[in-house]
PABAPA-634666 format. One record per residue (C-alpha): residue number from 0; residue in three letters; x, y, z. Coordinates in pm, 1 decimal. Layout:
# PABAPA-634666
{atom NUM, 'Ala', {X, Y, Z}} ...
***
This chain:
# PABAPA-634666
{atom 0, 'Unk', {-7363.6, 3017.1, 2630.1}} {atom 1, 'Unk', {-7262.6, 3224.3, 2329.6}} {atom 2, 'Unk', {-7350.5, 3066.7, 2000.1}} {atom 3, 'Unk', {-7087.6, 3031.4, 1728.8}} {atom 4, 'Unk', {-7189.7, 3159.0, 1393.0}} {atom 5, 'Unk', {-7170.2, 2928.4, 1086.9}} {atom 6, 'Unk', {-6880.5, 3117.0, 922.0}} {atom 7, 'Unk', {-6676.9, 3121.5, 1238.2}} {atom 8, 'Unk', {-6737.7, 2752.7, 1291.5}} {atom 9, 'Unk', {-6629.8, 2679.2, 937.9}} {atom 10, 'Unk', {-6312.1, 2878.2, 990.8}} {atom 11, 'Unk', {-6232.6, 2692.2, 1308.8}} {atom 12, 'Unk', {-6287.8, 2357.9, 1143.4}} {atom 13, 'Unk', {-6063.6, 2457.6, 850.4}} {atom 14, 'Unk', {-5793.7, 2573.1, 1091.6}} {atom 15, 'Unk', {-5804.4, 2247.4, 1277.0}} {atom 16, 'Unk', {-5770.4, 2056.0, 952.5}} {atom 17, 'Unk', {-5475.5, 2268.8, 843.3}} {atom 18, 'Unk', {-5308.0, 2229.3, 1181.0}} {atom 19, 'Unk', {-5345.9, 1855.1, 1163.5}} {atom 20, 'Unk', {-5207.6, 1852.8, 812.5}} {atom 21, 'Unk', {-4905.7, 2057.8, 918.4}} {atom 22, 'Unk', {-4845.0, 1826.7, 1214.3}} {atom 23, 'Unk', {-4866.0, 1519.9, 993.5}} {atom 24, 'Unk', {-4640.8, 1684.6, 736.4}} {atom 25, 'Unk', {-4382.8, 1760.8, 1004.1}} {atom 26, 'Unk', {-4395.1, 1402.3, 1121.4}} {atom 27, 'Unk', {-4335.8, 1276.3, 768.3}} {atom 28, 'Unk', {-4052.6, 1526.8, 719.7}} {atom 29, 'Unk', {-3898.2, 1404.9, 1045.8}} {atom 30, 'Unk', {-3923.2, 1049.5, 924.3}} {atom 31, 'Unk', {-3755.5, 1145.2, 597.4}} {atom 32, 'Unk', {-3472.3, 1329.5, 773.7}} {atom 33, 'Unk', {-3422.3, 1033.2, 1007.1}} {atom 34, 'Unk', {-3363.7, 800.9, 711.9}} {atom 35, 'Unk', {-2988.1, 755.6, 667.3}} {atom 36, 'Unk', {-2787.0, 720.2, 349.6}} {atom 37, 'Unk', {-2578.5, 402.5, 346.8}} {atom 38, 'Unk', {-2222.3, 426.1, 216.0}} {atom 39, 'Unk', {-2042.5, 99.1, 144.6}} {atom 40, 'Unk', {-1663.2, 111.2, 163.1}} {atom 41, 'Unk', {-1442.3, -174.6, 41.1}} {atom 42, 'Unk', {-1085.9, -201.0, 174.2}} {atom 43, 'Unk', {-809.7, -459.0, 179.2}} {atom 44, 'Unk', {-732.8, -445.2, 551.6}} {atom 45, 'Unk', {-835.8, -727.9, 779.9}} {atom 46, 'Unk', {-825.8, -827.7, 1145.6}} {atom 47, 'Unk', {-648.5, -570.1, 1366.8}} {atom 48, 'Unk', {-583.4, -322.7, 1085.2}} {atom 49, 'Unk', {-946.8, -335.8, 974.2}} {atom 50, 'Unk', {-1061.3, -255.2, 1327.0}} {atom 51, 'Unk', {-836.2, 50.1, 1330.3}} {atom 52, 'Unk', {-974.1, 172.2, 997.4}} {atom 53, 'Unk', {-1330.4, 126.2, 1119.7}} {atom 54, 'Unk', {-1251.7, 335.5, 1426.5}} {atom 55, 'Unk', {-1126.4, 617.6, 1201.2}} {atom 56, 'Unk', {-1442.1, 598.2, 989.0}} {atom 57, 'Unk', {-1649.2, 601.8, 1308.8}} {atom 58, 'Unk', {-1504.9, 947.3, 1387.3}} {atom 59, 'Unk', {-1640.0, 1071.6, 1056.0}} {atom 60, 'Unk', {-1976.2, 903.6, 1109.9}} {atom 61, 'Unk', {-2017.8, 1084.7, 1442.9}} {atom 62, 'Unk', {-1998.8, 1413.2, 1253.1}} {atom 63, 'Unk', {-2242.8, 1294.1, 985.8}} {atom 64, 'Unk', {-2547.6, 1147.5, 1155.6}} {atom 65, 'Unk', {-2723.9, 1122.8, 820.1}} {atom 66, 'Unk', {-2483.7, 847.6, 709.5}} {atom 67, 'Unk', {-2465.0, 477.9, 779.2}} {atom 68, 'Unk', {-2115.4, 369.8, 674.2}} {atom 69, 'Unk', {-2059.5, -0.2, 611.1}} {atom 70, 'Unk', {-1693.3, -103.4, 587.2}} {atom 71, 'Unk', {-1605.9, -436.5, 424.0}} {atom 72, 'Unk', {-1251.3, -571.2, 463.6}} {atom 73, 'Unk', {-1030.1, -832.5, 291.8}} {atom 74, 'Unk', {-1114.5, -694.8, -53.8}} {atom 75, 'Unk', {-870.8, -751.8, -340.2}} {atom 76, 'Unk', {-842.5, -605.3, -690.2}} {atom 77, 'Unk', {-1026.6, -897.6, -850.2}} {atom 78, 'Unk', {-1331.2, -840.3, -631.5}} {atom 79, 'Unk', {-1322.9, -469.3, -709.6}} {atom 80, 'Unk', {-1296.7, -528.4, -1084.9}} {atom 81, 'Unk', {-1574.8, -788.5, -1087.3}} {atom 82, 'Unk', {-1808.9, -562.9, -890.4}} {atom 83, 'Unk', {-1753.2, -273.2, -1129.9}} {atom 84, 'Unk', {-1808.7, -495.2, -1433.9}} {atom 85, 'Unk', {-2129.2, -635.0, -1288.5}} {atom 86, 'Unk', {-2267.2, -287.4, -1217.8}} {atom 87, 'Unk', {-2283.1, -361.8, -846.5}} {atom 88, 'Unk', {-1996.1, -146.8, -721.4}} {atom 89, 'Unk', {-1971.5, -8.5, -366.4}} {atom 90, 'Unk', {-1955.3, 365.3, -301.2}} {atom 91, 'Unk', {-1583.7, 376.6, -214.2}} {atom 92, 'Unk', {-1301.5, 136.6, -304.1}} {atom 93, 'Unk', {-946.3, 104.8, -180.3}} {atom 94, 'Unk', {-656.2, -102.4, -311.7}} {atom 95, 'Unk', {-311.6, -195.4, -185.4}} {atom 96, 'Unk', {-187.2, -219.9, -546.0}} {atom 97, 'Unk', {-83.8, 126.1, -657.6}} {atom 98, 'Unk', {53.3, -34.9, -973.8}} {atom 99, 'Unk', {-305.6, -95.7, -1084.3}} {atom 100, 'Unk', {-374.9, 275.7, -1118.2}} {atom 101, 'Unk', {-296.2, 259.5, -1489.3}} {atom 102, 'Unk', {-581.8, 12.9, -1529.3}} {atom 103, 'Unk', {-825.2, 182.4, -1291.9}} {atom 104, 'Unk', {-773.1, 527.8, -1443.5}} {atom 105, 'Unk', {-703.5, 424.4, -1802.1}} {atom 106, 'Unk', {-1011.0, 204.8, -1834.5}} {atom 107, 'Unk', {-1238.9, 442.2, -1646.6}} {atom 108, 'Unk', {-1306.2, 182.3, -1375.6}} {atom 109, 'Unk', {-1245.1, 450.1, -1112.5}} {atom 110, 'Unk', {-1393.7, 789.9, -1194.2}} {atom 111, 'Unk', {-1189.1, 1101.8, -1255.3}} {atom 112, 'Unk', {-1160.0, 1304.6, -933.7}} {atom 113, 'Unk', {-1060.7, 1630.6, -1102.4}} {atom 114, 'Unk', {-1409.6, 1789.3, -1084.1}} {atom 115, 'Unk', {-1431.9, 1713.0, -712.0}} {atom 116, 'Unk', {-1079.0, 1831.9, -640.8}} {atom 117, 'Unk', {-1144.3, 2156.8, -828.8}} {atom 118, 'Unk', {-1481.3, 2217.8, -663.8}} {atom 119, 'Unk', {-1337.5, 2180.5, -315.4}} {atom 120, 'Unk', {-1007.3, 2353.0, -398.8}} {atom 121, 'Unk', {-799.4, 2057.8, -275.2}} {atom 122, 'Unk', {-430.2, 2151.6, -278.8}} {atom 123, 'Unk', {-243.5, 1857.8, -432.5}} {atom 124, 'Unk', {92.8, 1995.3, -319.4}} {atom 125, 'Unk', {14.5, 1856.7, 26.1}} {atom 126, 'Unk', {96.6, 1512.0, -113.8}} {atom 127, 'Unk', {461.0, 1414.3, -180.1}} {atom 128, 'Unk', {565.8, 1381.2, -543.7}} {atom 129, 'Unk', {589.8, 1001.7, -550.1}} {atom 130, 'Unk', {241.0, 944.6, -411.7}} {atom 131, 'Unk', {101.6, 1196.4, -660.0}} {atom 132, 'Unk', {261.7, 989.8, -936.0}} {atom 133, 'Unk', {110.1, 655.4, -839.2}} {atom 134, 'Unk', {-243.0, 792.2, -796.8}} {atom 135, 'Unk', {-285.2, 906.7, -1159.0}} {atom 136, 'Unk', {-231.2, 785.1, -1513.7}} {atom 137, 'Unk', {-167.4, 1010.6, -1811.9}} {atom 138, 'Unk', {-288.4, 1309.3, -1613.7}} {atom 139, 'Unk', {-615.3, 1148.4, -1508.5}} {atom 140, 'Unk', {-632.6, 1135.7, -1130.3}} {atom 141, 'Unk', {-875.3, 865.9, -1026.4}} {atom 142, 'Unk', {-729.4, 801.6, -681.4}} {atom 143, 'Unk', {-574.9, 966.3, -377.4}} {atom 144, 'Unk', {-315.1, 821.4, -138.5}} {atom 145, 'Unk', {-441.6, 681.1, 191.9}} {atom 146, 'Unk', {-125.6, 632.7, 397.6}} {atom 147, 'Unk', {187.3, 506.9, 226.1}} {atom 148, 'Unk', {443.2, 228.2, 244.1}} {atom 149, 'Unk', {820.5, 242.0, 232.5}} {atom 150, 'Unk', {1062.8, -47.0, 263.8}} {atom 151, 'Unk', {1367.2, -69.9, 485.9}} {atom 152, 'Unk', {1583.4, -312.1, 680.2}} {atom 153, 'Unk', {1479.5, -485.8, 1001.2}} {atom 154, 'Unk', {1763.9, -640.0, 1197.9}} {atom 155, 'Unk', {1783.7, -846.3, 1515.2}} {atom 156, 'Unk', {2012.0, -665.1, 1759.9}} {atom 157, 'Unk', {2062.5, -969.8, 1979.4}} {atom 158, 'Unk', {2185.3, -1179.2, 1686.6}} {atom 159, 'Unk', {2401.4, -889.0, 1566.9}} {atom 160, 'Unk', {2573.1, -865.9, 1905.4}} {atom 161, 'Unk', {2628.5, -1240.6, 1915.7}} {atom 162, 'Unk', {2791.8, -1227.0, 1568.5}} {atom 163, 'Unk', {3006.0, -927.2, 1662.3}} {atom 164, 'Unk', {2835.9, -687.3, 1417.9}} {atom 165, 'Unk', {2813.4, -330.4, 1546.7}} {atom 166, 'Unk', {2579.6, -162.0, 1295.9}} {atom 167, 'Unk', {2341.8, -248.0, 1012.4}} {atom 168, 'Unk', {2496.7, -285.1, 664.0}} {atom 169, 'Unk', {2491.2, 9.0, 424.6}} {atom 170, 'Unk', {2602.1, -159.7, 102.7}} {atom 171, 'Unk', {2514.5, -493.6, -52.9}} {atom 172, 'Unk', {2866.4, -623.1, -6.2}} {atom 173, 'Unk', {2830.3, -551.5, 367.1}} {atom 174, 'Unk', {2487.2, -714.4, 365.6}} {atom 175, 'Unk', {2632.1, -1030.8, 210.9}} {atom 176, 'Unk', {2917.6, -1049.0, 461.3}} {atom 177, 'Unk', {2685.8, -990.4, 756.1}} {atom 178, 'Unk', {2431.1, -1243.0, 627.8}} {atom 179, 'Unk', {2697.8, -1514.4, 622.4}} {atom 180, 'Unk', {2815.9, -1429.7, 974.9}} {atom 181, 'Unk', {2460.0, -1436.1, 1107.5}} {atom 182, 'Unk', {2354.2, -1763.4, 947.1}} {atom 183, 'Unk', {2334.0, -2067.2, 1173.4}} {atom 184, 'Unk', {2317.6, -2427.8, 1048.2}} {atom 185, 'Unk', {2282.6, -2761.3, 1220.7}} {atom 186, 'Unk', {2527.4, -3049.9, 1176.8}} {atom 187, 'Unk', {2352.4, -3163.3, 857.3}} {atom 188, 'Unk', {2380.0, -2819.4, 697.8}} {atom 189, 'Unk', {2013.7, -2737.3, 748.5}} {atom 190, 'Unk', {1955.4, -2364.7, 804.3}} {atom 191, 'Unk', {1839.4, -2286.4, 1158.1}} {atom 192, 'Unk', {1877.0, -1907.4, 1137.3}} {atom 193, 'Unk', {1918.8, -1733.3, 803.5}} {atom 194, 'Unk', {2118.2, -1411.9, 794.4}} {atom 195, 'Unk', {1924.6, -1267.5, 501.7}} {atom 196, 'Unk', {1679.5, -1460.0, 286.4}} {atom 197, 'Unk', {1750.1, -1375.7, -81.8}} {atom 198, 'Unk', {1461.4, -1580.5, -221.3}} {atom 199, 'Unk', {1239.7, -1374.9, -454.3}} {atom 200, 'Unk', {890.0, -1402.3, -317.0}} {atom 201, 'Unk', {974.8, -1463.1, 49.2}} {atom 202, 'Unk', {745.8, -1245.4, 260.5}} {atom 203, 'Unk', {659.3, -885.8, 170.6}} {atom 204, 'Unk', {1013.0, -758.3, 149.3}} {atom 205, 'Unk', {1113.6, -971.5, -147.5}} {atom 206, 'Unk', {853.4, -937.5, -421.3}} {atom 207, 'Unk', {937.6, -1152.9, -720.6}} {atom 208, 'Unk', {931.8, -855.1, -958.8}} {atom 209, 'Unk', {1229.4, -694.9, -781.0}} {atom 210, 'Unk', {1031.8, -371.8, -739.4}} {atom 211, 'Unk', {1165.8, -309.1, -392.2}} {atom 212, 'Unk', {1529.9, -345.9, -497.0}} {atom 213, 'Unk', {1528.7, -121.5, -804.5}} {atom 214, 'Unk', {1586.7, 211.4, -620.9}} {atom 215, 'Unk', {1875.3, 56.5, -427.3}} {atom 216, 'Unk', {2067.9, -14.3, -747.6}} {atom 217, 'Unk', {1949.6, 292.4, -938.7}} {atom 218, 'Unk', {1774.1, 57.6, -1180.6}} {atom 219, 'Unk', {1540.1, 193.3, -1449.6}} {atom 220, 'Unk', {1261.7, -15.5, -1600.7}} {atom 221, 'Unk', {1216.9, 178.3, -1926.6}} {atom 222, 'Unk', {1418.9, 392.0, -2164.9}} {atom 223, 'Unk', {1328.1, 739.6, -2283.0}} {atom 224, 'Unk', {1089.8, 600.3, -2544.7}} {atom 225, 'Unk', {892.0, 390.4, -2298.5}} {atom 226, 'Unk', {1051.3, 62.0, -2402.0}} {atom 227, 'Unk', {1154.1, -199.0, -2144.1}} {atom 228, 'Unk', {1525.2, -168.7, -2066.8}} {atom 229, 'Unk', {1615.4, -446.2, -1823.0}} {atom 230, 'Unk', {1867.9, -600.0, -2060.5}} {atom 231, 'Unk', {2032.9, -270.4, -2152.2}} {atom 232, 'Unk', {2071.4, -142.4, -1796.3}} {atom 233, 'Unk', {2363.3, -299.8, -1608.1}} {atom 234, 'Unk', {2189.8, -240.3, -1273.3}} {atom 235, 'Unk', {1943.4, -524.4, -1331.2}} {atom 236, 'Unk', {2202.1, -790.8, -1412.4}} {atom 237, 'Unk', {2413.7, -669.0, -1120.6}} {atom 238, 'Unk', {2117.2, -703.3, -885.5}} {atom 239, 'Unk', {2027.6, -1048.1, -1014.2}} {atom 240, 'Unk', {2384.2, -1174.0, -992.0}} {atom 241, 'Unk', {2413.1, -1050.6, -632.9}} {atom 242, 'Unk', {2093.9, -1234.2, -542.9}} {atom 243, 'Unk', {2195.3, -1555.4, -718.8}} {atom 244, 'Unk', {2543.1, -1560.0, -561.9}} {atom 245, 'Unk', {2397.9, -1538.0, -211.9}} {atom 246, 'Unk', {2136.6, -1798.8, -298.7}} {atom 247, 'Unk', {2409.2, -2035.1, -421.4}} {atom 248, 'Unk', {2609.3, -1981.5, -101.2}} {atom 249, 'Unk', {2312.9, -2103.7, 102.4}} {atom 250, 'Unk', {2214.5, -2369.4, -147.7}} {atom 251, 'Unk', {1889.8, -2326.4, -334.8}} {atom 252, 'Unk', {1728.9, -2638.0, -186.9}} {atom 253, 'Unk', {1831.4, -2532.0, 164.6}} {atom 254, 'Unk', {1660.3, -2195.5, 124.6}} {atom 255, 'Unk', {1346.7, -2353.6, -19.8}} {atom 256, 'Unk', {1336.0, -2595.9, 273.8}} {atom 257, 'Unk', {1384.9, -2311.6, 522.6}} {atom 258, 'Unk', {1105.1, -2106.1, 365.4}} {atom 259, 'Unk', {868.7, -2402.1, 369.6}} {atom 260, 'Unk', {911.3, -2426.2, 745.2}} {atom 261, 'Unk', {882.2, -2053.4, 812.0}} {atom 262, 'Unk', {571.9, -1921.8, 985.0}} {atom 263, 'Unk', {304.7, -1724.8, 803.9}} {atom 264, 'Unk', {415.1, -1370.7, 722.2}} {atom 265, 'Unk', {120.2, -1202.1, 891.1}} {atom 266, 'Unk', {113.2, -1406.2, 1208.0}} {atom 267, 'Unk', {291.5, -1416.6, 1541.7}} {atom 268, 'Unk', {510.1, -1697.6, 1399.9}} {atom 269, 'Unk', {667.2, -1465.8, 1140.6}} {atom 270, 'Unk', {1025.9, -1590.4, 1100.5}} {atom 271, 'Unk', {1187.3, -1255.5, 1179.5}} {atom 272, 'Unk', {968.9, -1200.0, 1483.2}} {atom 273, 'Unk', {1064.5, -1540.0, 1632.1}} {atom 274, 'Unk', {1437.7, -1496.2, 1565.1}} {atom 275, 'Unk', {1484.2, -1727.3, 1266.7}} {atom 276, 'Unk', {1567.6, -1443.9, 1023.8}} {atom 277, 'Unk', {1841.5, -1203.8, 1132.9}} {atom 278, 'Unk', {1783.5, -933.8, 868.3}} {atom 279, 'Unk', {1482.6, -873.0, 650.6}} {atom 280, 'Unk', {1348.4, -617.4, 407.5}} {atom 281, 'Unk', {993.7, -522.5, 503.9}} {atom 282, 'Unk', {749.2, -235.3, 518.4}} {atom 283, 'Unk', {684.8, 0.7, 804.2}} {atom 284, 'Unk', {373.7, -190.1, 915.4}} {atom 285, 'Unk', {594.7, -458.6, 1070.8}} {atom 286, 'Unk', {663.5, -217.1, 1358.1}} {atom 287, 'Unk', {298.6, -244.1, 1463.8}} {atom 288, 'Unk', {290.9, -621.7, 1419.4}} {atom 289, 'Unk', {599.1, -666.6, 1637.8}} {atom 290, 'Unk', {455.5, -440.2, 1905.6}} {atom 291, 'Unk', {133.6, -643.1, 1910.9}} {atom 292, 'Unk', {290.6, -987.8, 1882.3}} {atom 293, 'Unk', {648.1, -975.7, 2020.2}} {atom 294, 'Unk', {692.2, -647.1, 2210.6}} {atom 295, 'Unk', {1013.6, -770.2, 2375.7}} {atom 296, 'Unk', {1194.3, -841.0, 2048.6}} {atom 297, 'Unk', {1528.0, -656.8, 2047.5}} {atom 298, 'Unk', {1541.1, -516.1, 1695.3}} {atom 299, 'Unk', {1628.2, -206.7, 1497.0}} {atom 300, 'Unk', {1536.8, -51.8, 1163.7}} {atom 301, 'Unk', {1749.8, 121.6, 902.0}} {atom 302, 'Unk', {1740.7, 206.8, 532.8}} {atom 303, 'Unk', {1815.9, -87.5, 305.7}} {atom 304, 'Unk', {2176.4, -121.7, 188.5}} {atom 305, 'Unk', {2253.4, 5.9, -161.3}} {atom 306, 'Unk', {2474.9, -94.8, -450.7}} {atom 307, 'Unk', {2838.9, -31.5, -362.2}} {atom 308, 'Unk', {2872.1, 185.3, -673.6}} {atom 309, 'Unk', {2578.8, 405.4, -568.8}} {atom 310, 'Unk', {2645.4, 489.2, -205.6}} {atom 311, 'Unk', {2475.5, 825.3, -254.1}} {atom 312, 'Unk', {2143.1, 638.4, -269.9}} {atom 313, 'Unk', {2167.0, 524.6, 91.1}} {atom 314, 'Unk', {1860.5, 637.7, 281.6}} {atom 315, 'Unk', {1624.8, 581.8, -11.0}} {atom 316, 'Unk', {1400.8, 288.0, -80.4}} {atom 317, 'Unk', {1097.3, 153.2, -255.9}} {atom 318, 'Unk', {776.6, 350.8, -199.6}} {atom 319, 'Unk', {413.8, 280.1, -276.6}} {atom 320, 'Unk', {91.2, 293.7, -84.5}} {atom 321, 'Unk', {-276.5, 231.5, -45.6}} {atom 322, 'Unk', {-499.2, 414.7, -291.9}} {atom 323, 'Unk', {-864.8, 508.8, -255.2}} {atom 324, 'Unk', {-1125.8, 632.0, -502.5}} {atom 325, 'Unk', {-1478.7, 618.5, -637.3}} {atom 326, 'Unk', {-1569.5, 323.7, -862.4}} {atom 327, 'Unk', {-1768.0, 358.2, -1180.2}} {atom 328, 'Unk', {-2132.2, 279.1, -1109.7}} {atom 329, 'Unk', {-2108.5, 358.3, -740.2}} {atom 330, 'Unk', {-2396.7, 528.9, -563.5}} {atom 331, 'Unk', {-2415.6, 838.6, -345.0}} {atom 332, 'Unk', {-2116.6, 986.2, -523.9}} {atom 333, 'Unk', {-2115.9, 1324.8, -350.2}} {atom 334, 'Unk', {-2129.2, 1176.8, 0.4}} {atom 335, 'Unk', {-1870.5, 916.0, -99.2}} {atom 336, 'Unk', {-1635.4, 1187.8, -222.7}} {atom 337, 'Unk', {-1668.5, 1382.8, 102.1}} {atom 338, 'Unk', {-1562.2, 1074.3, 295.3}} {atom 339, 'Unk', {-1267.6, 1011.3, 62.1}} {atom 340, 'Unk', {-1156.2, 1373.4, 89.7}} {atom 341, 'Unk', {-1168.8, 1361.5, 469.8}} {atom 342, 'Unk', {-984.1, 1030.5, 495.4}} {atom 343, 'Unk', {-701.3, 1147.8, 268.3}} {atom 344, 'Unk', {-653.3, 1509.3, 379.6}} {atom 345, 'Unk', {-760.3, 1534.7, 743.6}} {atom 346, 'Unk', {-456.5, 1538.9, 971.9}} {atom 347, 'Unk', {-642.3, 1381.9, 1263.5}} {atom 348, 'Unk', {-772.8, 1094.6, 1051.9}} {atom 349, 'Unk', {-432.9, 1023.4, 897.6}} {atom 350, 'Unk', {-243.3, 1048.4, 1226.9}} {atom 351, 'Unk', {-489.2, 822.9, 1408.6}} {atom 352, 'Unk', {-480.5, 568.1, 1127.8}} {atom 353, 'Unk', {-99.7, 582.3, 1109.6}} {atom 354, 'Unk', {-69.1, 531.9, 1484.4}} {atom 355, 'Unk', {-296.2, 229.1, 1465.5}} {atom 356, 'Unk', {-141.7, 35.9, 1176.1}} {atom 357, 'Unk', {191.3, 215.4, 1148.8}} {atom 358, 'Unk', {174.3, 306.4, 781.7}} {atom 359, 'Unk', {342.2, 629.2, 673.4}} {atom 360, 'Unk', {123.4, 945.0, 683.6}} {atom 361, 'Unk', {55.0, 1044.0, 323.8}} {atom 362, 'Unk', {37.7, 1423.6, 349.3}} {atom 363, 'Unk', {318.2, 1655.7, 450.9}} {atom 364, 'Unk', {122.9, 1811.1, 737.9}} {atom 365, 'Unk', {4.2, 1479.6, 884.0}} {atom 366, 'Unk', {364.7, 1361.9, 884.3}} {atom 367, 'Unk', {438.1, 1648.7, 1123.9}} {atom 368, 'Unk', {122.6, 1607.2, 1331.1}} {atom 369, 'Unk', {158.6, 1627.1, 1707.9}} {atom 370, 'Unk', {-92.1, 1341.9, 1725.4}} {atom 371, 'Unk', {161.9, 1100.7, 1577.8}} {atom 372, 'Unk', {306.8, 875.3, 1845.6}} {atom 373, 'Unk', {688.5, 896.4, 1835.2}} {atom 374, 'Unk', {878.8, 576.0, 1760.7}} {atom 375, 'Unk', {1236.1, 591.1, 1628.3}} {atom 376, 'Unk', {1197.4, 255.2, 1451.2}} {atom 377, 'Unk', {890.7, 377.5, 1265.5}} {atom 378, 'Unk', {1051.0, 716.7, 1196.0}} {atom 379, 'Unk', {1306.3, 536.7, 975.6}} {atom 380, 'Unk', {1033.9, 466.7, 721.8}} {atom 381, 'Unk', {898.5, 821.0, 726.6}} {atom 382, 'Unk', {1247.2, 941.6, 630.9}} {atom 383, 'Unk', {1273.9, 680.4, 355.7}} {atom 384, 'Unk', {936.0, 787.7, 219.2}} {atom 385, 'Unk', {1048.0, 1148.9, 197.5}} {atom 386, 'Unk', {1395.5, 1076.5, 56.5}} {atom 387, 'Unk', {1425.2, 1231.1, -292.9}} {atom 388, 'Unk', {1588.1, 913.9, -429.1}} {atom 389, 'Unk', {1303.6, 687.5, -318.1}} {atom 390, 'Unk', {1093.7, 560.6, -606.1}} {atom 391, 'Unk', {800.5, 345.2, -704.1}} {atom 392, 'Unk', {744.1, 107.6, -994.3}} {atom 393, 'Unk', {631.1, 270.8, -1321.7}} {atom 394, 'Unk', {255.9, 306.6, -1375.2}} {atom 395, 'Unk', {142.6, 157.3, -1707.0}} {atom 396, 'Unk', {-187.8, 70.4, -1872.3}} {atom 397, 'Unk', {-100.2, -296.7, -1826.3}} {atom 398, 'Unk', {-114.2, -269.1, -1448.3}} {atom 399, 'Unk', {57.7, -555.8, -1269.4}} {atom 400, 'Unk', {128.3, -754.8, -1588.2}} {atom 401, 'Unk', {487.0, -628.8, -1646.9}} {atom 402, 'Unk', {581.6, -709.3, -1288.1}} {atom 403, 'Unk', {430.9, -1056.0, -1320.9}} {atom 404, 'Unk', {644.0, -1127.2, -1628.0}} {atom 405, 'Unk', {959.8, -1007.1, -1455.6}} {atom 406, 'Unk', {870.3, -1211.4, -1150.0}} {atom 407, 'Unk', {832.4, -1532.7, -1346.6}} {atom 408, 'Unk', {1176.8, -1481.5, -1494.3}} {atom 409, 'Unk', {1344.4, -1414.5, -1158.9}} {atom 410, 'Unk', {1192.7, -1730.9, -1012.0}} {atom 411, 'Unk', {1350.3, -1933.7, -1295.2}} {atom 412, 'Unk', {1676.7, -1744.5, -1255.1}} {atom 413, 'Unk', {1720.2, -1813.9, -885.2}} {atom 414, 'Unk', {1641.6, -2183.3, -942.7}} {atom 415, 'Unk', {1927.4, -2207.7, -1192.5}} {atom 416, 'Unk', {1700.3, -2256.8, -1494.0}} {atom 417, 'Unk', {1833.8, -1955.1, -1686.6}} {atom 418, 'Unk', {2164.0, -2024.3, -1860.4}} {atom 419, 'Unk', {2223.4, -1684.1, -2019.0}} {atom 420, 'Unk', {2111.2, -1387.8, -1807.8}} {atom 421, 'Unk', {2141.2, -1123.5, -2080.6}} {atom 422, 'Unk', {1942.0, -1323.6, -2335.7}} {atom 423, 'Unk', {1682.9, -1395.2, -2069.9}} {atom 424, 'Unk', {1642.8, -1025.1, -1993.9}} {atom 425, 'Unk', {1614.2, -945.3, -2364.8}} {atom 426, 'Unk', {1323.8, -1189.3, -2382.5}} {atom 427, 'Unk', {1161.2, -1031.3, -2077.2}} {atom 428, 'Unk', {1192.9, -686.2, -2234.5}} {atom 429, 'Unk', {1009.7, -808.3, -2544.3}} {atom 430, 'Unk', {735.2, -964.4, -2333.9}} {atom 431, 'Unk', {688.6, -648.5, -2128.2}} {atom 432, 'Unk', {674.7, -429.5, -2439.9}} {atom 433, 'Unk', {412.5, -663.0, -2586.9}} {atom 434, 'Unk', {174.8, -652.4, -2287.6}} {atom 435, 'Unk', {217.1, -275.0, -2263.0}} {atom 436, 'Unk', {139.5, -233.4, -2634.5}} {atom 437, 'Unk', {-168.3, -452.7, -2602.9}} {atom 438, 'Unk', {-287.2, -244.7, -2308.5}} {atom 439, 'Unk', {-235.2, 85.6, -2484.4}} {atom 440, 'Unk', {130.7, 179.6, -2465.8}} {atom 441, 'Unk', {432.7, 188.6, -2238.9}} {atom 442, 'Unk', {522.3, 443.2, -1974.7}} {atom 443, 'Unk', {363.5, 784.1, -2048.1}} 
***
């Protein structure tokens, strides 16, 4: 047997040691690469809609095996704000309240996306003008739109036929006449079926701040100097008087009693879905709820009626949408941004999400995607969203505060507790100007 010299033996031993070291190093490297980064995403959706969103995120996760994406639903603005203040923010946040953008951007609670948008050459022209407006404040873009909402009229075709009405109303005078024809009462005067519920705050279509009605009357919230102008713009008093007149025809207490007995808005007992409301203003998402809960309901959709003096506005409506961004103090910012960019600009993601929850696609190309499932009742809301006269509520540094003040006034008004409408609106204007000034100014 050939003997191995000392130097050769030493070399062999050294080689074995090096080989072992390399093998161990590779094993450690493999372990490191197998470790995933966890992204936490907070959203407002729940139940069926949350499951759809998770399925969209799952498509992204399949392409990014290095990520573990945790989606948390039923999140509201208070939870988001508290998490940011406590320094325990998630990686990605989403809000249904586009009106809060002035707070999120103005206070730096959501970080400025401009560096990310510039780095990745994201073309903002792919987003319609209105959604670009409600995702920024004073030029600081801290959010992007993630699907959008537009409001239109839902009407029960069976009840229409029974009342002898051939088409949905196009003006508010027609709406009033049709509502009276469609209303059914029992022998005591109790409302069994309401033609149109004018109560501010009833379901999603009637927010107490009148936001959804403003575009239908051509109403402006502020003057050219950024001061509240509800008292000086005839559209607001005209809108409020229309609402109050219809409320008085029903009887305020009768409407309150009817609403108290109505099913929960986001349930299968929704009053429109079970035939107790003949016409209703609501968002496009109701199409998906009806399909899931009452697929045999004979209904149609149309733009909301408009002020008789502004018939040219027909086809427009109130527009807003879900916003998404990166909170201050969040972790894994680069990976979080990549997810946000994909969710808001990828046609497949937007079309799949839109098909699932029936919100309006928020980019021009996704609105034309062949992946979108055709539905003429849903298409109504896509047209409303893209109508040049459609509008959203002004974005201010005070966030939802101006709308809250207006809402409190309208609740008193409809209950008959406001004796002089003009003086009441003057007071509201002063209150709105005050909260805006305290927050840093009016409309930029």
